[in-house]
C-alpha positions in Angstrom: -118.9 -105.3 105.2 -119.5 -106.9 101.8 -121.3 -110.2 101.8 -119.2 -112.8 100.0 -121.0 -116.1 100.7 -123.2 -117.9 98.1 -124.5 -121.4 98.7 -124.6 -124.2 96.2 -128.4 -124.0 96.5 -128.4 -120.3 95.7 -126.2 -120.9 92.7 -128.6 -123.5 91.3 -131.5 -121.2 91.9 -129.9 -118.0 90.4 -128.5 -119.7 87.2 -126.6 -116.5 86.6 -125.4 -113.7 88.9 -126.0 -110.1 87.8 -123.0 -108.8 85.9 -121.7 -105.2 85.5 -120.6 -103.0 82.6 -123.4 -103.1 80.0 -126.1 -100.9 78.6 -129.2 -101.3 76.4 -129.1 -100.3 72.7 -131.9 -98.5 70.9 -132.8 -101.7 69.1 -133.4 -103.4 72.4 -130.2 -105.5 72.4 -127.9 -105.5 75.4 -124.2 -104.4 74.8 -121.6 -105.9 77.1 -119.0 -103.2 77.8 -116.5 -105.3 79.8 -114.0 -106.0 76.9 -113.2 -104.5 73.5 -115.5 -107.0 71.8 -118.6 -105.1 72.9 -120.8 -108.1 72.2 -124.4 -107.1 71.3 -126.9 -109.7 72.6 -130.6 -110.5 72.4 -132.5 -112.3 75.1 -130.9 -115.7 75.7 -127.7 -115.0 73.8 -124.2 -115.2 75.2 -121.1 -113.3 74.2 -118.0 -114.9 72.6 -116.7 -115.6 76.2 -119.8 -117.8 76.6 -120.2 -117.0 80.2 -121.7 -113.5 80.1 -125.2 -113.4 78.5 -128.5 -111.6 78.3 -131.2 -112.9 80.7 -134.4 -111.0 81.3 -133.0 -107.9 79.6 -129.9 -107.8 81.9 -126.4 -109.0 81.9 -125.8 -112.2 83.8 -122.5 -114.1 84.8 -123.3 -117.8 84.5 -120.2 -119.1 86.2 -120.3 -117.3 89.6 -119.3 -119.7 92.3 -118.4 -122.5 89.9 -114.9 -123.6 89.0 -113.0 -126.1 86.8 -111.1 -127.2 89.9 -108.6 -126.0 92.6 -104.9 -126.8 92.7 -102.0 -125.5 94.9 -99.1 -124.5 92.6 -95.7 -122.9 93.0 -96.1 -119.2 92.4 -93.4 -119.5 89.8 -95.8 -121.5 87.6 -98.0 -118.4 87.0 -95.2 -117.4 86.1 -94.2 -114.8 88.7 -90.5 -114.9 89.7 -90.4 -111.6 91.7 -93.5 -112.1 93.9 -93.1 -114.1 97.1 -90.7 -116.7 95.5 -91.1 -120.3 96.6 -94.6 -119.8 98.1 -97.7 -121.9 97.3 -100.6 -120.3 95.5 -104.2 -121.7 95.4 -105.2 -121.6 91.8 -108.5 -121.9 90.0 -110.4 -120.9 86.9 -113.9 -121.2 85.5 -114.8 -121.7 81.8 -114.8 -119.6 78.7 -112.5 -116.8 77.3 -112.9 -113.5 75.5 -110.1 -114.2 73.0 -110.2 -117.0 70.5 -106.5 -118.1 70.4 -105.9 -120.9 68.0 -102.9 -122.0 70.1 -104.6 -122.1 73.5 -102.9 -124.5 75.8 -105.8 -124.6 78.3 -108.4 -125.0 75.6 -110.4 -127.7 77.4 -111.2 -125.1 80.0 -111.1 -121.8 78.2 -113.0 -123.1 75.1 -115.5 -125.1 77.0 -119.1 -124.7 75.9 -120.4 -127.1 78.5 -120.6 -126.6 82.3 -119.8 -130.3 82.9 -116.2 -128.9 83.2 -117.3 -126.9 86.3 -117.3 -129.6 88.9 -116.2 -127.6 91.9 -118.5 -125.1 93.7 -117.1 -122.6 96.1 -118.1 -119.3 97.6 -115.5 -116.5 97.9 -115.3 -117.0 101.6 -114.6 -120.8 101.3 -111.8 -120.1 98.8 -110.2 -117.6 101.2 -110.6 -120.0 104.1 -109.1 -122.9 102.1 -106.1 -120.7 101.2 -105.6 -120.0 104.9 -106.1 -123.7 105.8 -103.5 -124.9 103.2 -101.0 -122.1 104.0 -101.3 -120.7 100.5 -99.9 -117.2 100.5 -102.0 -116.2 97.6 -105.0 -117.1 95.4 -104.6 -117.0 91.7 -107.4 -116.5 89.1 -105.9 -118.5 86.2 -106.4 -121.3 83.7 -108.9 -119.1 81.9 -109.0 -115.3 81.9 -110.5 -113.9 85.1 -111.6 -110.7 83.3 -114.7 -112.6 82.1 -115.6 -113.6 85.7 -114.6 -110.4 87.3 -117.5 -110.2 89.7 -116.6 -113.6 91.2 -112.9 -112.8 91.2 -113.4 -109.4 92.9 -115.7 -110.9 95.6 -113.1 -113.6 96.2 -110.3 -111.0 96.4 -112.3 -109.1 99.0 -112.7 -112.3 101.1 -109.0 -113.1 100.7 -107.8 -109.7 101.8 -109.9 -109.9 104.9 -107.9 -113.0 105.9 -104.5 -111.6 104.8 -104.3 -113.7 101.6 -102.8 -112.0 98.5 -104.5 -112.2 95.0 -103.0 -112.9 91.6 -104.5 -112.4 88.2 -103.2 -114.3 85.2 -104.7 -112.5 82.3 -104.4 -111.5 78.6 -105.4 -108.0 79.6 -108.2 -107.7 77.1 -110.5 -105.4 79.0 -111.9 -101.8 78.7 -110.9 -98.8 80.8 -113.6 -98.6 83.5 -113.7 -102.3 84.4 -109.9 -102.4 84.1 -109.7 -99.9 87.0 -112.1 -101.8 89.2 -110.7 -105.3 88.5 -107.0 -104.5 89.1 -107.8 -102.4 92.2 -108.4 -105.7 94.0 -105.3 -107.6 92.7 -101.9 -107.7 94.4 -100.0 -109.1 91.5 -100.6 -110.1 87.9 -99.0 -111.8 84.9 -100.1 -110.4 81.6 -99.9 -112.7 78.6 -98.7 -110.5 75.7 -99.5 -112.8 72.8 -97.4 -111.0 70.1 -96.4 -107.5 69.1 -98.3 -107.2 65.8 -101.9 -106.4 65.1 -101.8 -109.1 62.4 -101.1 -111.8 65.0 -103.9 -110.7 67.3 -106.4 -110.4 64.5 -105.5 -113.6 62.7 -104.7 -116.0 65.6 -106.6 -114.5 68.6 -109.6 -112.8 67.0 -108.7 -109.6 68.9 -106.6 -106.5 68.8 -103.2 -105.5 70.2 -103.7 -102.0 71.3 -106.2 -102.7 74.2 -103.6 -105.1 75.7 -100.9 -102.5 75.5 -103.2 -100.0 77.1 -103.7 -102.5 80.0 -100.0 -103.0 80.4 -99.3 -99.2 80.4 -102.1 -98.7 82.9 -100.7 -101.3 85.3 -97.3 -99.7 85.2 -98.2 -96.0 85.5 -101.5 -96.0 87.3 -101.3 -98.8 89.9 -99.0 -100.1 92.6 -99.7 -103.7 91.6 -96.7 -105.9 90.9 -96.9 -107.5 87.4 -94.8 -109.5 85.0 -95.2 -110.3 81.3 -95.3 -113.6 79.4 -94.5 -114.0 75.7 -95.3 -117.4 74.1 -92.9 -117.8 71.2 -94.6 -119.6 68.2 -92.3 -120.6 65.4 -93.0 -118.5 62.3 -95.7 -116.4 63.8 -94.2 -114.1 66.5 -90.6 -115.2 67.0 -88.7 -113.1 64.5 -85.7 -111.2 65.8 -87.3 -108.0 64.5 -90.5 -108.5 66.5 -88.6 -109.3 69.6 -86.4 -106.3 69.1 -89.4 -104.0 68.7 -91.3 -105.5 71.6 -88.4 -105.4 74.1 -87.5 -101.8 73.1 -91.2 -100.8 73.7 -91.2 -102.4 77.1 -88.1 -100.4 78.2 -89.3 -97.2 76.7 -92.9 -97.4 78.0 -92.5 -99.4 81.2 -88.9 -99.1 82.2 -86.3 -102.0 82.6 -87.7 -103.6 85.8 -90.8 -105.4 84.5 -89.8 -109.1 84.3 -90.4 -110.8 80.9 -90.9 -114.5 80.5 -90.3 -116.1 77.1 -92.1 -119.5 77.1 -92.0 -122.4 74.7 -95.0 -123.3 72.5 -96.1 -126.9 72.2 -98.6 -127.9 69.4 -102.2 -127.8 70.8 -105.8 -127.0 70.0 -106.0 -125.7 66.4 -102.3 -125.3 65.8 -101.1 -128.9 65.7 -99.2 -128.2 62.5 -96.6 -125.9 64.2 -93.4 -127.4 65.7 -92.5 -126.8 69.3 -90.3 -123.8 70.0 -86.6 -124.7 69.8 -84.7 -123.9 73.0 -82.3 -121.7 70.9 -85.2 -119.4 70.0 -85.9 -118.8 73.7 -82.3 -118.2 74.5 -81.9 -115.8 71.5 -85.0 -113.9 72.6 -83.8 -113.6 76.1 -80.4 -112.3 74.9 -82.2 -109.6 72.8 -84.2 -108.5 75.8 -81.1 -108.2 78.0 -79.3 -106.4 75.3 -82.1 -103.9 75.0 -82.0 -103.1 78.7 -84.6 -105.4 80.3 -83.1 -106.3 83.7 -85.0 -109.6 84.3 -85.6 -111.8 81.3 -86.5 -115.5 81.6 -87.1 -118.7 79.6 -89.9 -121.0 80.5 -91.5 -124.4 79.6 -88.0 -125.8 79.1 -85.3 -126.9 81.4 -82.9 -124.0 81.5 -81.3 -123.3 84.9 -79.5 -120.2 83.6 -82.5 -118.8 81.8 -84.9 -119.3 84.7 -82.6 -117.9 87.4 -82.6 -114.3 88.6 -79.4 -112.2 88.3 -78.3 -108.8 89.5 -78.4 -106.5 86.5 -75.5 -104.5 87.9 -72.8 -107.1 88.9 -74.2 -110.3 87.4 -74.4 -112.1 90.8 -77.0 -114.9 90.8 -79.7 -113.8 93.2 -82.2 -116.7 92.9 -81.3 -120.1 91.4 -84.2 -122.0 89.8 -84.2 -125.6 88.6 -87.7 -125.8 87.1 -89.7 -124.6 90.2 -87.2 -125.6 92.8 -85.2 -122.8 94.3 -81.5 -123.1 95.2 -79.3 -120.1 95.4 -80.7 -117.2 97.5 -78.5 -114.1 97.5 -80.9 -111.3 98.4 -80.3 -108.9 101.2 -82.4 -106.0 102.5 -81.7 -102.4 103.3 -84.6 -101.6 105.5 -87.5 -103.0 103.4 -85.7 -102.7 100.0 -84.5 -106.0 98.6 -80.9 -105.7 97.3 -78.1 -107.8 95.8 -76.0 -109.1 98.6 -72.9 -108.6 96.5 -73.2 -105.0 95.4 -76.4 -103.7 97.2 -78.1 -102.8 93.9 -81.9 -102.7 94.5 -83.9 -105.6 93.1 -87.4 -105.0 91.8 -90.2 -107.2 93.2 -92.1 -108.3 96.3 -89.7 -110.4 98.4 -89.4 -111.7 101.9 -86.1 -112.2 103.9 -86.3 -116.0 103.2 -87.8 -117.8 100.2 -90.7 -120.2 100.6 -90.2 -123.9 100.5 -93.1 -125.1 98.5 -90.9 -126.3 95.6 -92.4 -127.9 92.4 -95.4 -129.7 94.0 -98.9 -129.4 92.5 -101.6 -130.5 94.9 -105.3 -130.9 94.0 -107.6 -129.4 96.6 -111.3 -130.0 97.2 -113.3 -127.2 98.7 -116.4 -127.6 100.8 -118.9 -124.8 101.1 
């Protein structure tokens, strides 16, 4: 059985857990192969993510066992609308990120260059035990991208699964092929943040590239059994044109099929994009309408109060399956034929991971302190 525990004393002593996916170049530098950046590092240097660096000629993860804090959230906040609705999820992140999004809305965590943000220390076993103790159905790796702390996330996922706790990755999907396979093998659900549908946007505003993200999304659909949903943050004048939404939603239907839920969320000025206005609600509604027109069965609006846009409907008869007022669930009109969730009105199958009754966690967000 894998050993998951690491004490606070060991963390202080190690100052960096060995990381995977790297090789040494002819000039002596170390190349990190985890993500498409392929950072090339000399002794003591760290990659753009800031948490993976070269120490004693090897790759080290400097945030293993250290977190920016733990909180119990509604699963819908990730956002996941088709994965155990209404249930609590124990959420945490670390520091750093392998993209450089100018509009980052968790910038105080993902852009952190100081470990004073990492106040909570917890081993994988203690996280799993805390999820069980707080009746959290799942643990989410979120707030910053778990790809960059994959060793810690995987060990935590192993510990969670031993206790019957599900795992959720909230990620931008910026990862290379081999680590992608290993990382997602240990996840039960994911939300992938598709930043835009143009290379220009990724290069200009994220410092990355679009195609590796599309590769991750295609991989999740066609080579895994993991449940996943997509999020698209609409930024006025940057990625919200009707043409881009048309192209993106058509691609989703053609490449992934109609059953992958798509969340359009509202931008609020933050980080290095304070000059942009907040997304008008009409833009979210328009984008959702385009997605539905192009054949996506489950399209949502988020970061705004929109009961109709955040509720789930049967794509066949239009019956409301799950009513949502922010994160509070109301209507529940799902039935089951054996283990297949269906619309109670017309028995059309509904895509997702559901139980016979919804959870009752509601909109609460509860801070948790873990003790190793």
